C-alpha positions as CSV (number, residue, x, y, z in Angstrom):
1,M,6.7,6.5,-21.0
2,K,4.3,6.6,-18.1
3,F,4.4,4.7,-14.8
4,L,1.1,2.7,-14.6
5,H,1.1,0.4,-11.6
6,T,2.9,-1.9,-9.2
7,M,1.4,-5.4,-8.7
8,L,1.2,-7.1,-5.3
9,R,0.0,-10.7,-4.9
10,V,-2.5,-10.9,-2.0
11,T,-4.1,-13.8,-0.1
12,D,-7.3,-12.0,1.0
13,L,-8.5,-9.5,-1.6
14,S,-11.2,-8.1,0.6
15,A,-8.9,-7.5,3.6
16,S,-6.3,-5.9,1.3
17,I,-8.8,-3.6,-0.3
18,A,-10.0,-2.6,3.1
19,F,-6.5,-1.8,4.3
20,Y,-5.6,0.3,1.3
21,T,-8.9,2.2,1.2
22,E,-9.8,2.5,4.9
23,M,-6.4,2.9,6.4
24,L,-4.4,4.5,3.6
25,G,-7.3,6.5,2.0
26,M,-6.9,5.1,-1.5
27,N,-9.8,4.7,-4.0
28,L,-10.8,1.4,-5.5
29,I,-10.7,2.3,-9.1
30,R,-11.7,-0.9,-10.8
31,T,-11.8,-4.7,-10.4
32,T,-11.5,-7.5,-12.9
33,D,-12.5,-11.1,-12.2
34,R,-11.1,-13.8,-14.5
35,P,-12.6,-17.1,-13.3
36,D,-11.4,-19.1,-16.3
37,Q,-7.8,-18.0,-15.5
38,H,-8.3,-18.3,-11.7
39,Y,-7.5,-14.8,-10.6
40,T,-9.1,-11.4,-9.6
41,L,-7.5,-8.0,-9.9
42,A,-8.2,-4.8,-8.0
43,F,-6.7,-1.5,-8.9
44,L,-6.3,1.2,-6.3
45,G,-4.9,4.7,-6.2
46,Y,-5.4,8.3,-5.0
47,G,-7.2,9.5,-8.2
48,Q,-10.1,8.1,-10.1
49,G,-7.9,6.3,-12.6
50,N,-4.8,7.0,-14.6
51,K,-6.3,10.2,-16.1
52,E,-4.7,12.0,-13.1
53,N,-1.2,10.6,-14.2
54,Q,-0.8,8.8,-10.9
55,G,0.5,5.3,-10.5
56,E,-1.7,2.7,-9.1
57,I,-1.4,-0.5,-7.0
58,E,-2.7,-3.7,-8.7
59,L,-3.7,-6.3,-6.1
60,T,-3.8,-9.8,-7.6
61,Y,-5.6,-12.6,-5.9
62,N,-4.9,-16.0,-7.4
63,Y,-7.6,-18.5,-6.5
64,G,-6.6,-21.0,-3.9
65,L,-3.2,-19.6,-2.9
66,E,-3.0,-18.9,0.8
67,K,0.6,-17.8,1.2
68,Y,3.4,-16.2,-0.8
69,E,7.2,-15.9,-0.1
70,H,8.2,-12.3,-0.4
71,G,11.8,-13.1,-1.2
72,G,14.7,-10.6,-0.7
73,F,14.3,-8.4,-3.7
74,F,11.2,-6.3,-2.9
75,G,11.7,-3.5,-0.4
76,H,8.6,-1.4,0.2
77,L,6.1,1.1,-1.2
78,A,6.3,4.7,-0.1
79,L,3.5,7.3,0.4
80,G,3.8,11.0,1.2
81,V,1.6,12.2,4.0
82,D,1.1,15.5,5.8
83,N,1.7,14.2,9.3
84,V,3.4,10.8,9.8
85,A,2.7,10.5,13.5
86,L,-1.0,11.3,13.1
87,T,-1.3,8.9,10.2
88,C,0.2,6.1,12.3
89,E,-2.2,6.8,15.1
90,K,-5.2,6.6,12.8
91,I,-3.9,3.3,11.3
92,K,-3.4,1.8,14.8
93,E,-6.9,2.9,15.8
94,K,-8.3,1.0,12.9
95,G,-6.3,-2.1,13.8
96,G,-3.4,-1.6,11.4
97,K,0.2,-2.6,12.2
98,V,2.9,0.0,12.6
99,T,6.3,-1.6,12.4
100,R,8.4,1.6,12.9
101,E,7.0,4.6,14.7
102,A,7.2,8.1,13.3
103,G,10.6,9.7,13.7
104,P,13.6,11.0,11.7
105,V,15.3,8.7,9.3
106,K,18.7,7.6,10.5
107,G,21.3,10.2,9.5
108,G,18.7,12.8,8.3
109,N,15.8,14.9,9.1
110,T,13.1,13.3,7.0
111,I,10.2,12.0,9.2
112,I,9.2,8.5,8.3
113,A,7.4,5.5,9.7
114,F,6.6,2.0,8.4
115,V,3.3,0.1,8.4
116,E,2.4,-3.3,7.1
117,D,-0.5,-4.5,5.0
118,P,-2.4,-7.8,5.6
119,D,0.1,-9.8,3.6
120,G,3.2,-8.2,5.3
121,Y,4.2,-5.8,2.5
122,K,5.9,-2.8,4.0
123,I,4.7,0.8,3.3
124,E,6.9,3.7,4.2
125,L,5.1,6.9,5.2
126,I,7.2,10.0,4.4
127,Q,6.2,13.3,5.9
128,L,5.8,15.8,3.1
129,G,8.0,18.9,3.5
130,S,10.3,17.2,6.0
131,H,13.0,16.1,3.5
132,G,16.4,17.0,4.7
């Protein structure tokens, strides 16, 4: 088996694509518009598609829906970065929302931070090489 993607429902596809590409450095891999079914999909990731064996994020915009309830089951996405504090600063400079500043995880040495996408999904930033 192979992990392919995680799907997130979004309310503003353009704003979400901008967040994941401009603030988190992902590539827009492909889009699919299904007007008869009333939705548009955008796939993003750090490669140029699944040929690199990396998972992707599928953003789904359902026409006419302006809000979603996140519920209590979904937690967050996690991304490995070289420098969490610097990444947070760059995200803030671009108008992004940091909800937990860079620092060690409670009870450990791993440096983490949390940011939020335009729909309120949490993304954990984990400093590569800091696991402890």
